[in-house]
C-alpha positions as YAML, in Angstrom:
chain: A
units: angstrom
residues:
- id: 1
  name: MET
  ca: [153.16, -177.15, -14.76]
- id: 2
  name: ASN
  ca: [150.08, -179.35, -14.70]
- id: 3
  name: PRO
  ca: [147.60, -177.71, -12.31]
- id: 4
  name: ALA
  ca: [145.42, -180.84, -12.25]
- id: 5
  name: SER
  ca: [148.07, -183.39, -11.25]
- id: 6
  name: GLY
  ca: [148.34, -184.94, -7.82]
- id: 7
  name: THR
  ca: [146.15, -184.27, -4.83]
- id: 8
  name: SER
  ca: [147.15, -180.73, -3.84]
- id: 9
  name: SER
  ca: [146.84, -177.26, -5.36]
- id: 10
  name: LYS
  ca: [149.73, -175.79, -7.38]
- id: 11
  name: ALA
  ca: [148.65, -172.22, -6.64]
- id: 12
  name: GLY
  ca: [151.77, -171.48, -4.60]
- id: 13
  name: MET
  ca: [154.23, -173.20, -6.92]
- id: 14
  name: PRO
  ca: [155.14, -170.18, -9.12]
- id: 15
  name: LYS
  ca: [156.22, -168.20, -6.03]
- id: 16
  name: ILE
  ca: [158.35, -171.12, -4.81]
- id: 17
  name: ILE
  ca: [160.02, -171.39, -8.21]
- id: 18
  name: GLU
  ca: [160.62, -167.64, -8.35]
- id: 19
  name: SER
  ca: [162.24, -167.64, -4.91]
- id: 20
  name: VAL
  ca: [164.42, -170.75, -5.25]
- id: 21
  name: ILE
  ca: [165.53, -170.99, -8.89]
- id: 22
  name: ASP
  ca: [169.07, -169.71, -9.43]
- id: 23
  name: LYS
  ca: [168.56, -166.68, -11.67]
- id: 24
  name: SER
  ca: [172.31, -166.32, -12.16]
- id: 25
  name: LEU
  ca: [172.21, -169.65, -14.02]
- id: 26
  name: TYR
  ca: [168.82, -169.73, -15.68]
- id: 27
  name: ASP
  ca: [166.43, -167.58, -17.61]
- id: 28
  name: PHE
  ca: [163.08, -169.32, -17.18]
- id: 29
  name: SER
  ca: [159.37, -169.13, -17.85]
- id: 30
  name: ILE
  ca: [156.39, -171.00, -16.38]
- id: 31
  name: ALA
  ca: [153.60, -172.40, -18.54]
- id: 32
  name: GLU
  ca: [150.47, -174.19, -17.32]
- id: 33
  name: THR
  ca: [149.07, -177.10, -19.31]
- id: 34
  name: ARG
  ca: [145.45, -176.78, -20.41]
- id: 35
  name: TYR
  ca: [144.72, -180.17, -22.01]
- id: 36
  name: SER
  ca: [146.16, -183.63, -22.56]
- id: 37
  name: GLY
  ca: [149.24, -183.43, -24.77]
- id: 38
  name: HIS
  ca: [149.83, -179.73, -24.08]
- id: 39
  name: ALA
  ca: [152.99, -180.38, -22.03]
- id: 40
  name: CYS
  ca: [154.40, -182.28, -25.01]
- id: 41
  name: GLU
  ca: [153.74, -179.30, -27.31]
- id: 42
  name: ILE
  ca: [155.32, -176.80, -24.89]
- id: 43
  name: ALA
  ca: [158.37, -179.01, -24.34]
- id: 44
  name: ALA
  ca: [158.88, -179.71, -28.05]
- id: 45
  name: GLU
  ca: [158.88, -175.99, -28.81]
- id: 46
  name: ALA
  ca: [161.39, -175.30, -26.02]
- id: 47
  name: ALA
  ca: [163.65, -178.12, -27.21]
- id: 48
  name: SER
  ca: [163.54, -176.79, -30.78]
- id: 49
  name: GLU
  ca: [164.71, -173.43, -29.41]
- id: 50
  name: GLY
  ca: [167.67, -175.08, -27.65]
- id: 51
  name: ALA
  ca: [166.48, -174.84, -24.04]
- id: 52
  name: PHE
  ca: [168.85, -176.39, -21.50]
- id: 53
  name: ALA
  ca: [165.93, -178.13, -19.77]
- id: 54
  name: VAL
  ca: [162.19, -178.44, -19.62]
- id: 55
  name: VAL
  ca: [160.99, -179.12, -16.07]
- id: 56
  name: ALA
  ca: [157.82, -181.15, -15.55]
- id: 57
  name: VAL
  ca: [155.92, -179.88, -12.49]
- id: 58
  name: GLY
  ca: [153.40, -182.68, -12.02]
- id: 59
  name: GLY
  ca: [153.09, -186.45, -11.96]
- id: 60
  name: ASP
  ca: [154.26, -189.28, -14.19]
- id: 61
  name: GLY
  ca: [151.81, -188.32, -16.95]
- id: 62
  name: THR
  ca: [153.29, -184.82, -17.21]
- id: 63
  name: VAL
  ca: [156.80, -186.28, -16.96]
- id: 64
  name: ASN
  ca: [156.00, -188.64, -19.83]
- id: 65
  name: GLU
  ca: [154.74, -185.83, -22.06]
- id: 66
  name: VAL
  ca: [157.82, -183.69, -21.44]
- id: 67
  name: GLY
  ca: [160.16, -186.68, -21.69]
- id: 68
  name: ARG
  ca: [158.90, -187.85, -25.06]
- id: 69
  name: ALA
  ca: [159.16, -184.31, -26.42]
- id: 70
  name: VAL
  ca: [162.82, -183.84, -25.40]
- id: 71
  name: ALA
  ca: [164.01, -187.42, -26.02]
- id: 72
  name: GLY
  ca: [166.72, -187.48, -28.67]
- id: 73
  name: SER
  ca: [167.53, -183.80, -28.23]
- id: 74
  name: GLN
  ca: [170.16, -182.00, -26.15]
- id: 75
  name: THR
  ca: [167.42, -180.57, -23.90]
- id: 76
  name: ALA
  ca: [167.18, -182.24, -20.49]
- id: 77
  name: LEU
  ca: [164.11, -183.39, -18.61]
- id: 78
  name: GLY
  ca: [163.81, -181.95, -15.11]
- id: 79
  name: ILE
  ca: [161.22, -182.98, -12.52]
- id: 80
  name: ILE
  ca: [159.51, -181.23, -9.62]
- id: 81
  name: PRO
  ca: [157.35, -184.15, -8.39]
- id: 82
  name: CYS
  ca: [153.77, -183.12, -7.66]
- id: 83
  name: GLY
  ca: [151.79, -186.17, -8.76]
- id: 84
  name: SER
  ca: [149.95, -188.99, -7.05]
- id: 85
  name: GLY
  ca: [152.68, -191.62, -7.36]
- id: 86
  name: ASN
  ca: [155.81, -189.88, -8.72]
- id: 87
  name: GLY
  ca: [157.30, -193.19, -9.83]
- id: 88
  name: LEU
  ca: [160.15, -191.84, -11.96]
- id: 89
  name: ALA
  ca: [161.09, -189.14, -9.47]
- id: 90
  name: ARG
  ca: [161.19, -191.66, -6.63]
- id: 91
  name: HIS
  ca: [163.31, -194.07, -8.68]
- id: 92
  name: LEU
  ca: [165.77, -191.22, -9.35]
- id: 93
  name: MET
  ca: [165.68, -190.39, -5.61]
- id: 94
  name: LEU
  ca: [164.59, -186.84, -6.29]
- id: 95
  name: PRO
  ca: [163.26, -184.92, -3.27]
- id: 96
  name: MET
  ca: [159.49, -184.82, -2.92]
- id: 97
  name: ASP
  ca: [159.78, -181.32, -1.47]
- id: 98
  name: ALA
  ca: [159.55, -178.68, -4.24]
- id: 99
  name: ARG
  ca: [162.29, -176.46, -2.81]
- id: 100
  name: LYS
  ca: [164.72, -179.35, -2.52]
- id: 101
  name: ALA
  ca: [163.80, -180.55, -6.03]
- id: 102
  name: LEU
  ca: [164.59, -177.05, -7.30]
- id: 103
  name: ALA
  ca: [167.99, -177.27, -5.60]
- id: 104
  name: VAL
  ca: [168.67, -180.37, -7.73]
- id: 105
  name: ILE
  ca: [167.70, -178.38, -10.83]
- id: 106
  name: ASN
  ca: [169.99, -175.54, -9.76]
- id: 107
  name: ALA
  ca: [172.87, -178.05, -9.52]
- id: 108
  name: GLY
  ca: [172.16, -178.95, -13.15]
- id: 109
  name: VAL
  ca: [173.77, -182.41, -13.24]
- id: 110
  name: VAL
  ca: [172.59, -184.17, -16.41]
- id: 111
  name: HIS
  ca: [172.87, -187.87, -17.27]
- id: 112
  name: ALA
  ca: [171.84, -189.61, -20.50]
- id: 113
  name: LEU
  ca: [169.38, -192.32, -19.42]
- id: 114
  name: ASP
  ca: [167.37, -195.08, -21.11]
- id: 115
  name: TYR
  ca: [163.72, -194.97, -22.00]
- id: 116
  name: GLY
  ca: [161.33, -197.54, -23.45]
- id: 117
  name: ILE
  ca: [158.82, -197.76, -26.30]
- id: 118
  name: ILE
  ca: [155.65, -199.86, -26.30]
- id: 119
  name: ASN
  ca: [153.88, -200.08, -29.68]
- id: 120
  name: GLY
  ca: [155.35, -196.72, -30.64]
- id: 121
  name: LYS
  ca: [154.54, -194.98, -27.34]
- id: 122
  name: PRO
  ca: [157.54, -193.83, -25.24]
- id: 123
  name: PHE
  ca: [157.65, -194.58, -21.52]
- id: 124
  name: PHE
  ca: [160.24, -193.67, -18.93]
- id: 125
  name: CYS
  ca: [159.16, -195.60, -15.84]
- id: 126
  name: THR
  ca: [157.03, -198.69, -16.57]
- id: 127
  name: CYS
  ca: [154.65, -200.12, -19.12]
- id: 128
  name: GLY
  ca: [152.60, -203.26, -19.17]
- id: 129
  name: MET
  ca: [149.45, -205.20, -19.77]
- id: 130
  name: GLY
  ca: [147.05, -207.25, -17.73]
- id: 131
  name: PHE
  ca: [145.86, -206.20, -14.30]
- id: 132
  name: ASP
  ca: [148.09, -203.12, -13.92]
- id: 133
  name: ALA
  ca: [146.79, -201.70, -17.22]
- id: 134
  name: PHE
  ca: [143.23, -202.49, -16.13]
- id: 135
  name: ILE
  ca: [143.76, -200.71, -12.80]
- id: 136
  name: SER
  ca: [145.35, -197.75, -14.60]
- id: 137
  name: MET
  ca: [142.11, -197.39, -16.55]
- id: 138
  name: LYS
  ca: [140.01, -197.59, -13.37]
- id: 139
  name: PHE
  ca: [142.26, -195.05, -11.69]
- id: 140
  name: ALA
  ca: [141.94, -192.67, -14.65]
- id: 141
  name: GLU
  ca: [138.16, -193.02, -14.56]
- id: 142
  name: ALA
  ca: [137.93, -192.50, -10.79]
- id: 143
  name: GLY
  ca: [138.41, -188.72, -10.85]
- id: 144
  name: LYS
  ca: [140.04, -188.68, -7.40]
- id: 145
  name: ARG
  ca: [143.79, -189.18, -7.09]
- id: 146
  name: GLY
  ca: [146.08, -190.67, -4.49]
- id: 147
  name: PRO
  ca: [147.13, -194.08, -3.13]
- id: 148
  name: ALA
  ca: [143.78, -194.60, -1.36]
- id: 149
  name: THR
  ca: [141.95, -194.49, -4.71]
- id: 150
  name: TYR
  ca: [144.51, -196.85, -6.24]
- id: 151
  name: LEU
  ca: [144.16, -199.33, -3.38]
- id: 152
  name: GLU
  ca: [140.38, -199.09, -3.47]
- id: 153
  name: ASN
  ca: [140.36, -200.06, -7.16]
- id: 154
  name: ILE
  ca: [142.77, -202.93, -6.57]
- id: 155
  name: LEU
  ca: [140.62, -204.35, -3.76]
- id: 156
  name: ARG
  ca: [137.34, -203.91, -5.62]
- id: 157
  name: GLU
  ca: [138.48, -205.36, -8.94]
- id: 158
  name: GLY
  ca: [141.07, -207.91, -7.84]
- id: 159
  name: LEU
  ca: [138.64, -210.76, -7.25]
- id: 160
  name: ARG
  ca: [136.91, -210.24, -10.60]
- id: 161
  name: TYR
  ca: [139.98, -210.02, -12.81]
- id: 162
  name: ARG
  ca: [140.80, -213.10, -14.89]
- id: 163
  name: PRO
  ca: [144.43, -213.80, -15.93]
- id: 164
  name: GLU
  ca: [145.17, -214.02, -19.66]
- id: 165
  name: ILE
  ca: [147.28, -216.25, -21.89]
- id: 166
  name: TYR
  ca: [150.36, -214.60, -23.43]
- id: 167
  name: GLU
  ca: [152.98, -215.76, -25.94]
- id: 168
  name: ILE
  ca: [156.25, -214.08, -24.98]
- id: 169
  name: THR
  ca: [159.36, -213.74, -27.15]
- id: 170
  name: ALA
  ca: [162.51, -212.02, -25.87]
- id: 171
  name: ASP
  ca: [165.98, -211.43, -27.37]
- id: 172
  name: SER
  ca: [166.84, -215.13, -27.33]
- id: 173
  name: GLY
  ca: [164.16, -215.77, -29.94]
- id: 174
  name: ASN
  ca: [162.59, -218.53, -27.84]
- id: 175
  name: THR
  ca: [158.82, -218.23, -27.36]
- id: 176
  name: SER
  ca: [157.09, -219.26, -24.16]
- id: 177
  name: THR
  ca: [153.42, -219.30, -23.21]
- id: 178
  name: SER
  ca: [152.34, -217.97, -19.84]
- id: 179
  name: ARG
  ca: [149.03, -217.52, -18.07]
- id: 180
  name: ALA
  ca: [149.67, -214.31, -16.19]
- id: 181
  name: PHE
  ca: [147.96, -211.80, -13.94]
- id: 182
  name: LEU
  ca: [150.13, -209.07, -15.43]
- id: 183
  name: ILE
  ca: [153.25, -208.50, -17.51]
- id: 184
  name: SER
  ca: [155.27, -205.40, -16.68]
- id: 185
  name: CYS
  ca: [158.29, -203.99, -18.51]
- id: 186
  name: ALA
  ca: [160.26, -201.63, -16.31]
- id: 187
  name: ASN
  ca: [162.83, -199.06, -17.30]
- id: 188
  name: ALA
  ca: [162.71, -197.71, -13.74]
- id: 189
  name: SER
  ca: [162.00, -199.72, -10.62]
- id: 190
  name: GLN
  ca: [158.56, -198.69, -9.39]
- id: 191
  name: TYR
  ca: [154.97, -197.78, -10.21]
- id: 192
  name: GLY
  ca: [155.01, -194.93, -7.70]
- id: 193
  name: ASN
  ca: [154.40, -194.48, -3.96]
- id: 194
  name: ASN
  ca: [157.42, -196.79, -3.42]
- id: 195
  name: ALA
  ca: [155.63, -199.83, -4.90]
- id: 196
  name: TYR
  ca: [158.57, -201.61, -6.55]
- id: 197
  name: ILE
  ca: [157.51, -203.80, -9.47]
- id: 198
  name: ALA
  ca: [161.14, -204.31, -10.60]
- id: 199
  name: PRO
  ca: [163.52, -203.67, -7.70]
- id: 200
  name: ALA
  ca: [166.66, -204.32, -9.77]
- id: 201
  name: ALA
  ca: [165.73, -202.08, -12.71]
- id: 202
  name: SER
  ca: [168.30, -199.56, -13.90]
- id: 203
  name: MET
  ca: [167.92, -196.64, -16.30]
- id: 204
  name: ASN
  ca: [171.47, -196.88, -17.58]
- id: 205
  name: ASP
  ca: [171.97, -200.56, -18.44]
- id: 206
  name: GLY
  ca: [170.29, -200.61, -21.87]
- id: 207
  name: LEU
  ca: [167.86, -203.30, -20.67]
- id: 208
  name: LEU
  ca: [164.23, -203.62, -19.62]
- id: 209
  name: ASP
  ca: [163.30, -205.59, -16.52]
- id: 210
  name: VAL
  ca: [160.35, -207.86, -17.33]
- id: 211
  name: THR
  ca: [158.11, -209.01, -14.47]
- id: 212
  name: ILE
  ca: [155.54, -211.75, -15.04]
- id: 213
  name: MET
  ca: [153.10, -212.21, -12.17]
- id: 214
  name: GLU
  ca: [151.52, -215.65, -12.22]
- id: 215
  name: PRO
  ca: [147.91, -216.20, -11.06]
- id: 216
  name: PHE
  ca: [147.63, -216.32, -7.29]
- id: 217
  name: ASP
  ca: [145.07, -216.99, -4.57]
- id: 218
  name: MET
  ca: [143.73, -214.01, -2.69]
- id: 219
  name: ILE
  ca: [145.33, -215.37, 0.47]
- id: 220
  name: GLU
  ca: [148.69, -214.76, -1.24]
- id: 221
  name: ALA
  ca: [147.89, -211.12, -2.10]
- id: 222
  name: PRO
  ca: [149.09, -209.64, 1.22]
- id: 223
  name: GLN
  ca: [152.55, -211.19, 0.83]
- id: 224
  name: LEU
  ca: [152.79, -209.92, -2.75]
- id: 225
  name: SER
  ca: [151.94, -206.42, -1.53]
- id: 226
  name: ILE
  ca: [154.51, -206.63, 1.27]
- id: 227
  name: ASP
  ca: [157.17, -207.79, -1.20]
- id: 228
  name: MET
  ca: [156.33, -204.94, -3.57]
- id: 229
  name: PHE
  ca: [156.79, -202.31, -0.87]
- id: 230
  name: ASN
  ca: [159.88, -204.02, 0.60]
- id: 231
  name: LYS
  ca: [161.70, -204.22, -2.76]
- id: 232
  name: THR
  ca: [161.62, -208.03, -2.61]
- id: 233
  name: LEU
  ca: [158.95, -208.80, -5.20]
- id: 234
  name: ASP
  ca: [161.55, -210.49, -7.43]
- id: 235
  name: LYS
  ca: [162.03, -213.09, -4.67]
- id: 236
  name: ASN
  ca: [158.35, -214.10, -4.56]
- id: 237
  name: PRO
  ca: [157.64, -217.57, -6.03]
- id: 238
  name: ARG
  ca: [154.69, -216.18, -8.04]
- id: 239
  name: ILE
  ca: [157.03, -213.82, -9.90]
- id: 240
  name: LYS
  ca: [159.21, -214.53, -12.92]
- id: 241
  name: THR
  ca: [161.75, -211.91, -13.97]
- id: 242
  name: PHE
  ca: [164.30, -211.48, -16.74]
- id: 243
  name: LYS
  ca: [166.10, -208.69, -18.60]
- id: 244
  name: THR
  ca: [165.91, -208.00, -22.32]
- id: 245
  name: GLN
  ca: [166.36, -205.28, -24.91]
- id: 246
  name: ASN
  ca: [163.27, -206.25, -26.87]
- id: 247
  name: LEU
  ca: [160.05, -208.07, -26.07]
- id: 248
  name: HIS
  ca: [157.20, -209.26, -28.26]
- id: 249
  name: VAL
  ca: [153.96, -210.31, -26.57]
- id: 250
  name: LYS
  ca: [151.03, -211.87, -28.42]
- id: 251
  name: ARG
  ca: [147.65, -211.81, -26.67]
- id: 252
  name: GLN
  ca: [144.51, -213.69, -27.59]
- id: 253
  name: SER
  ca: [142.76, -210.45, -28.53]
- id: 254
  name: PRO
  ca: [143.31, -206.66, -28.50]
- id: 255
  name: GLY
  ca: [143.21, -205.09, -25.05]
- id: 256
  name: LEU
  ca: [144.56, -202.50, -22.66]
- id: 257
  name: ILE
  ca: [148.18, -201.55, -22.26]
- id: 258
  name: HIS
  ca: [149.61, -198.74, -20.16]
- id: 259
  name: PHE
  ca: [152.67, -196.55, -20.52]
- id: 260
  name: ASP
  ca: [153.69, -194.69, -17.35]
- id: 261
  name: GLY
  ca: [150.22, -195.38, -16.00]
- id: 262
  name: ASP
  ca: [148.38, -193.97, -19.02]
- id: 263
  name: PRO
  ca: [145.95, -196.67, -20.29]
- id: 264
  name: VAL
  ca: [145.06, -197.16, -23.96]
- id: 265
  name: MET
  ca: [143.42, -199.88, -26.02]
- id: 266
  name: ASP
  ca: [145.90, -201.51, -28.39]
- id: 267
  name: SER
  ca: [146.40, -204.52, -30.64]
- id: 268
  name: ALA
  ca: [146.84, -208.17, -29.67]
- id: 269
  name: ASP
  ca: [150.51, -207.93, -30.67]
- id: 270
  name: VAL
  ca: [152.64, -205.78, -28.37]
- id: 271
  name: ASP
  ca: [156.25, -204.81, -29.15]
- id: 272
  name: ILE
  ca: [158.41, -203.28, -26.43]
- id: 273
  name: SER
  ca: [162.00, -202.06, -26.75]
- id: 274
  name: VAL
  ca: [164.56, -199.89, -24.96]
- id: 275
  name: VAL
  ca: [166.40, -196.83, -26.29]
- id: 276
  name: LYS
  ca: [169.77, -196.76, -24.55]
- id: 277
  name: ALA
  ca: [170.89, -193.34, -23.23]
- id: 278
  name: GLY
  ca: [168.14, -191.74, -25.30]
- id: 279
  name: VAL
  ca: [167.00, -188.95, -22.98]
- id: 280
  name: ASN
  ca: [168.92, -186.37, -20.94]
- id: 281
  name: VAL
  ca: [167.66, -186.07, -17.36]
- id: 282
  name: ILE
  ca: [168.61, -183.75, -14.51]
- id: 283
  name: VAL
  ca: [169.57, -186.14, -11.70]
- id: 284
  name: ASN
  ca: [170.20, -185.92, -7.98]
- id: 285
  name: SER
  ca: [173.98, -186.32, -7.74]
- id: 286
  name: ARG
  ca: [173.81, -186.53, -3.93]
- id: 287
  name: ALA
  ca: [171.23, -189.30, -3.74]
- id: 288
  name: ARG
  ca: [172.13, -192.46, -1.87]
- id: 289
  name: LYS
  ca: [170.55, -195.84, -2.43]
- id: 290
  name: SER
  ca: [168.33, -197.00, 0.42]
- id: 291
  name: ARG
  ca: [168.81, -200.42, 1.98]
- id: 292
  name: ARG
  ca: [166.16, -203.09, 1.65]
- id: 293
  name: ARG
  ca: [164.41, -203.03, 5.01]
- id: 294
  name: PRO
  ca: [160.70, -203.18, 5.87]
- id: 295
  name: LEU
  ca: [159.18, -200.04, 7.31]
- id: 296
  name: PRO
  ca: [156.67, -200.00, 10.18]
- id: 297
  name: VAL
  ca: [154.06, -198.44, 7.92]
- id: 298
  name: GLN
  ca: [154.42, -201.39, 5.57]
- id: 299
  name: THR
  ca: [153.77, -203.82, 8.42]
- id: 300
  name: ALA
  ca: [150.65, -201.87, 9.35]
- id: 301
  name: PHE
  ca: [149.62, -201.80, 5.70]
- id: 302
  name: SER
  ca: [150.01, -205.56, 5.40]
- id: 303
  name: VAL
  ca: [147.77, -206.14, 8.44]
- id: 304
  name: PHE
  ca: [145.16, -203.77, 6.99]
- id: 305
  name: PHE
  ca: [145.44, -205.47, 3.60]
- id: 306
  name: ASN
  ca: [145.04, -208.89, 5.21]
- id: 307
  name: ASP
  ca: [141.85, -207.79, 6.97]
- id: 308
  name: ILE
  ca: [140.37, -206.35, 3.75]
- id: 309
  name: ILE
  ca: [141.25, -209.44, 1.72]
- id: 310
  name: ALA
  ca: [139.68, -211.71, 4.36]
- id: 311
  name: THR
  ca: [136.45, -209.69, 4.27]
- id: 312
  name: LEU
  ca: [136.32, -209.66, 0.46]
- id: 313
  name: THR
  ca: [137.07, -213.37, 0.27]
- id: 314
  name: ASP
  ca: [134.28, -214.18, 2.73]
- id: 315
  name: LYS
  ca: [131.83, -212.12, 0.66]
- id: 316
  name: HIS
  ca: [133.08, -213.71, -2.55]
- id: 317
  name: GLU
  ca: [132.60, -217.23, -1.16]
- id: 318
  name: ALA
  ca: [129.15, -216.34, 0.19]
- id: 319
  name: ASN
  ca: [128.09, -215.02, -3.21]
- id: 320
  name: LYS
  ca: [129.30, -218.20, -4.89]
- id: 321
  name: LYS
  ca: [126.99, -220.28, -2.63]
- id: 322
  name: ARG
  ca: [123.86, -218.28, -3.47]
- id: 323
  name: PRO
  ca: [121.47, -219.99, -5.91]
- id: 324
  name: GLU
  ca: [121.10, -218.24, -9.26]
...
């Protein structure tokens, strides 16, 4: 359990686990993480001892640490989502309520699912470079968590960010050059908070879904945001998508990448691949896929986003007209 993840206290979580976990099925213990990488150490030790599962109580960062420790072993990754975005949990349609998530763990249905590797770093949801890696860094530096902080960083930095030139080589061996706002490789479908960067992504097809977002005008940003939340981003004309097992990306210089939202500086050359059925995961066997339909909150969000973009654009244009 990561006590620092998400936006709410975990003080009551041990009591919930004690009351809901099926003690006729499981012997269990609860350990709190104390520093970055600690969840990985705890999970690796449990896997070496043959534990049935290690359950990450936290966000995608905690899930990543536990996942990379148990990948390749018989030990399963379980998730009680308590983070800011909960991208992997939402993709797997796990309940956001802790008691209901524990019911999924009690059911104990395990599937072998894919995971990805970017320059030697495992990821289970998404990885990428460009603007999403840049925003991941800003989000990590912000201190506060939650979608409001994420949106604030996007709005503040979006006008300043300059797209980069990338040479992209996939399984076909053909190399193309793209000027892109971001390149995302998705094993699962979303960043978190139901923002779908790769709506068609699957964790059991042995493929990564690559999304290339071309440069766009700020007037186009609201529609991109609507498409992301409506699971229709792959239909937007500014988006190119394809599936591949391996991807090599050459940048003009070293820069940021992210894996499951964790930003790091890395080399100009980026290699990404998928490990098919490489990690056991406790899944929600009763989950049903949701239909693609816009929600009222998304309509309200798009209006709000439009207003903010208009204000920022006006300020941006006014600043451009000022003499140096």
